[in-house]
Each structure stands twice: as structure tokens, then as C-alpha cells.
N, C-alpha and C positions, 0 to 999 in steps of 0.2 A: 806323204811328205809335204805336199802343197798346203795341207791344212795348218802346218806349223809356221808357215810364212805369214808374217803380219801384213797382209796386203793393204790394209787401210793405212798403216804407217808408211809403207813403201810408196803408195800413190801420193800421200801427202808430201813426202820429201821430194819426189820427182816433180810434183806440181809447183812446189815452192821455188824451184830452180828457174822457171820460165823467165821471170823479169831480169835475171842475170844476163840473159842474151842481149838485152838492151834494145829490143825491137818493140815498138808500141803495138805493131800489128800482132805479134805473137801474144803479147799480154792481153790485147783485146779479144783475140780468138780463144785464148785459154780461159778468160773470165766467162765468156759465153758458154763454153763447153762445161765448165764447172757448175754453173747455175742450172743449165738445162739437164745436166747429169742427175742432179738431185730431183728435178721434176720427173725424169724417167724412172729413177729408182723408186720414188714414192708411188708412181703408177704401177710398177711391177709388184708391189705389195698386194695390189688387187688382181692384176692379170696373172702373173707367174706364180704367186704364192697361194692366193685364194681362188683363182679361176674365175674372177668376175671381169667381164669385158665392159668397161665404162666408156661411153662416148662423150662424157661431159666433164672430164678431169680438168680441163682448162678453166672451168668456172672458178675453182679454188685457187688456181694459179693467178687469175685476174683479181679475185677478191683480196688476196694477200698483197698484191701490188697496189691496189687502190687504198687499202687500209693503211699500209705503211707510208705511201706517198702523201696521202691527206694529212696524216698525223705529223709527219716531218715538215711538210711545207706550210700547212695552215696553222698548226698548233705548236710548232717547234719542239715536238716531243723527241727526246734522245733516241739515237739510232737503235739501241738494243731493246728499249721498251716498245718502239714502233715495230721492230722486227717480231717481237713476241706477240704483239697484237695481230701482225700479219700472218701468224701461224694459228693463233687461237680462233680468230673470227672465221676463217675458212673451215677449221675443224668443226666449229659449231654449226655452220651451214651444212657441212657434209653429214653431220649427225642428224640434222632435221630431214634433209633430202634422202639420206640413206634409210631412214626409218620407213619411208614409203617404198624406196627402190628395192630393198632386200626382200620385200614381200612377194616380188615377182622373180622369175628365173629366165635365164637364157636371153633371147632376143628382146623379150618384154622388159627385162631389167635394163638392157642396154639402151633401148629407146626411151625409157623413162629418165635415165640419167641425161640423155641428150635433151629431152624436153625441159628439165629443170635448168640445165646450163643455158639453153636458149632464152628462158625467162629471165635469168640473171643478166645475160648479155643485153637483152632488150631494155631492161630497166636502166642499166649503166649507160646505154647508148642514148637514152632519151632524157635522163635526169641531169639536165644541164647545170642546175644550181649547185650540185654536189660533185658530180663526176666530170663535168665539162662536156658531156654529150659526145658527139663525134670528134670534137677537138681534143678531148682527153685532158689530162693534167700534165703540164710541161714544167720544165725548170725545177725538178725535184732536186733538192740539195744533196751533195755528197756528205756522208757522215764525217764528223771530226775525228780524223785518224792520224793527226800529227804525232801522237805519241809513238806510233810505229817507227817513225824516223829516228826516235831517240834510242831505239834498240841498236846495239853495236853491229855495224855492218850494213844497216838498212838506211842510213842517213842520206845517201845520194839518190834515192829513188823518188819517182814522181808520185803525185796524188793518185793517179790511176793505178800505179803499182801497189800503193798502200791499200787501196780498195780491193785489189786482187788478192793480196795476202789475207785480208780479213775474210773475203769470200771463200777462199780455199779452206781456211781453218773452220769456218762455220759449216760449209758444205760437207767436209770430211767428217766433222762431228755428227752432223745429221745422218749421214750415210752409215756411220758406225752405229748409231742408235738404231737405225732401221735394220742393220745386220744383226744386232743383238735381239731385236724383236723377232726377226725371221728365224733365228736359231733357238729361240726360247720355246718352252712348252706351248705357249700361245701360238707361236708361228707354226709349230708342228701340227697343231690342231687345225690351223687354217689350211695346211697342205692336205690333211685328211679330208677336210670339207671339199677341197678342190678335186680330189681323186674320186670321192664317193659321198656326196652329201646325205644320201639316204642311209648309208651304213653309219655315218657319223651321228645322225639323229637317232638311230636305233640304239647306239651304245650310250645315249644320254647327253650328247653334246647339243647345246642350244645353238643350232646352225645360224639362225637369223641374228642372234645377239653377237656372235663372233664376226659375222660378215659386216654388221653395222660398226663394230669396233674397228675393223680393218678399214672400212670406208672413211671413218672419221680421222683415223691416224694418217692415212694416205692423203686426205684432204688438207690436214694441217701442215704436213711437210711440203706439199705442193704450194701452199700459201707462202711458206718461207722462201721457196724458190722464186715465186712470183714477186715477193717483196724485194729480193736482191736484184731481180731482173729489172724492176721498175727504176731502181736507183741507177743501175748500170746503164739503162736506156735513157736516163734523165727525163723520163716521162712515162705516163701510164695511159693506155688507150683501150677502148672497148674491144678492139681486135684481139687483145690478150686472152679473152675468154670466148672468142668465136669458135665455132666447131672445127675449122681447119687446125687450130692449135691442139685440140684433143686428138685429131688424126695424126698430127706430127709426133706427139709423145707416144702414141700407139706404134707408129712406124719405127721410131727409135728403139723401142723396147723389143719389138720383133726382130729388127735388123741386127741387134746385138746378141739376142738370145734370151728369151724370157725365162728359160729354165736355169739360168745362171745368175747369181746375185750381181756380178759385175758386168753381165751382158748389156743392160741398158746404158752403162757408161761407155762401153765399146761402141754401141750403136750411136750414141750421141756424138762421140768423137768422129766416127765415120761420116755421119750425116752433115755435121757442121762443116767439116773440112771439105767434103765434096761439094756442098752448097757454095762455099766461098770460092772454090777453084773453078767449078763448072760455070757458075753465073758470070764469071769474069770473061768467059769465052763465048757463051751462047745464052739465049733467053729461054732455051728449052729444058730448063732444069727439071720440071715435072716429068718430062719424057725420059730423061736419064735416070731419075729416081725410080720410076716405074720399071724400067728395064733391069736395074740393079735388084729391085725387090723380086722380080720374076726369076732371075737367075738364082738368087739366094734361096727363095722358097722351094724351088725345084731341086737345086743341087745341094743346098745345105739347109734343110728344114729346121735345124737347131740354131740358125743364125750364125753370126760371126764367131761367137764363143764356142758354139757347137762344132763348127768346122775346125777351129783350132784344137779343141779337145779331141776330136776324132783323129786329126793328124798326129797329135802327141801320142795317143794310144797306139796308132799304127806304127810309129817309130819305136815305141817301147816294145811292141810285139816283134818287130824285126830284130831288135837288139837281143831280145830273149831267145828268139829262134836261132840267131847266129851263134849265140853262146852255146846252145844245146847241140848245134851241129859240130 
């Protein structure tokens, strides 16, 4: 029955209600969650679907942010065109890097993705003339979204709310595309590769080519997420592509449940909300996060969505058992 529920549409409608509460804080938090959710779902195309553990996914997030930020600020390129470039450029880089990475397996693959990401970070950190070096690029303009206010019922909202509406629609559209990819024959072949690459190769699947395609697609959508985040942050900095950002998206994906398509979204919500709440009381956020991860990994190895799924199955089993009795 759950397969008949249009979850993408449900999430979209729920997300669009946030600005109606009138709180700037809620809108700020929801915008951050929406953008980082796309980042995590794009990463899960590698981790959960294809079985590739990348330690350098933040490189494409940062490249998308730099590409869009530079085009909008320096060349006055329209938002949608700059956003498109923010997805295509990281996808191209992911294709080049992936060509070398997919030739290796397991930890060697992971370490090579980290090496390429660190090279990109070092270049952006030192290239002052283009990227601003350690100062980054500030004062990235908001896109012209005044037309949203002309839509009936949306005239009284602020500029930040307009950007949130645009972000939600774009993010949900991207997540819907990723969902279609995952459910397609291409996605099912990626799952076959994850389960047993040797068997997939034996039946005639070009494993390396499919892994490379997944790598490029994931990099492109990570770039779109980074592009939106750069505008939301009103600045782009080299830290966007530093290795802790790759660890962050890995944690969000595992926290929510990498074996569930909406798991990374749940993990993102949990991590962002906990971060905002806990850091307001204590500076020991990493300690709290580590404790939460230990509890989840030992008690609920399937992540948050895995725990909810197990609980739902147990309730259904109890109802069925009660009816039989």
C-alpha cells in the first residue's frame, strides 16, 4: 500500500507550508534541511544504491557552489542558467575523477576519491584571483524571484521565503529524478553491482561504466545542492569541499538509513535539528553526535528509517496475531 502513496508530492506539500508559520527561524532551518537533503540523496546513489563509499563527495558540492556563485556575482548570469552550470561542471569533474576511481575497489576507491577532493580543495583555497582563497566569495546575490509574490496567496512573504519556495520545488524535482533513476532498469543494475559485482560482470554488465555513470550523476546533483547552498549562505568558501563536509553527508545518509530512498532526508532532518538545538546549550556537539551514532549503529543498524520500518512491521504483526487469536 505504501508504494501507492506519492511521497514526493506529500513531502513537497508539507514543505511548502513552513513559511506560513511566519517564523524566520523555521524557514531558515527548513531551507538548510531541503538543500542538504538533496546533497545526502545524491550521495546515497553511490553508497546505498551502488555500494560505493566516497570520501570526496563534498568536492562536487563545493564546485557547484563556486560555479554558480561566480557566474551570478561576476557575470550577472541568470539564476537558472547559473544553477544548470552548477550541476554540469561538477558532473564533468566527477566523470573525469570517476574514470580513475572506479578502476579501484573498496578502500582504495574511497581513498582515491578523498585524494581528488583534497586536490580540488587545495586549488580553491590557494587560487585567490578566482575563488578568493581562504576568504571565499561573499555577497552572492539572491536570484530575482519577485514573480513568486505575484502568485495568489504568496504576496505577503519575504524574499527569504520566496527563495525557500524556489529551493523546495527545485530540490523535490531533483529528488524525484533521482528516485526515477533508482527505480529504473539502470538503478536496478546498480543495485545488482552493489550486491555482487563479480556476478554482474559475469552476466555481461560493464560494471565500471555503470559505476562511472552513477558517479557523474551523483556529482551533478551534489553540485546543484552546493549551488543552492552558496546562495542561501550568501557566500562560498573552500570549507564547502573540505573532507569534514564529505564526512557530514556520509553520517546523514547512515543516520537516516542508506537502504531506504528517503533515509538520507530523515538523517538530514535529524542531524540539522539536533545540531541547532544542542549547539545552543553546549559546545560538545561532536561528542553528542558520536554518542547518537553509537546508539543507532548498535541498536538500529538500519538507521532511523530502518528502526521505523521495523517498528511498523512489528505493529502489523501484532495486529495480525491479534486477529487470528
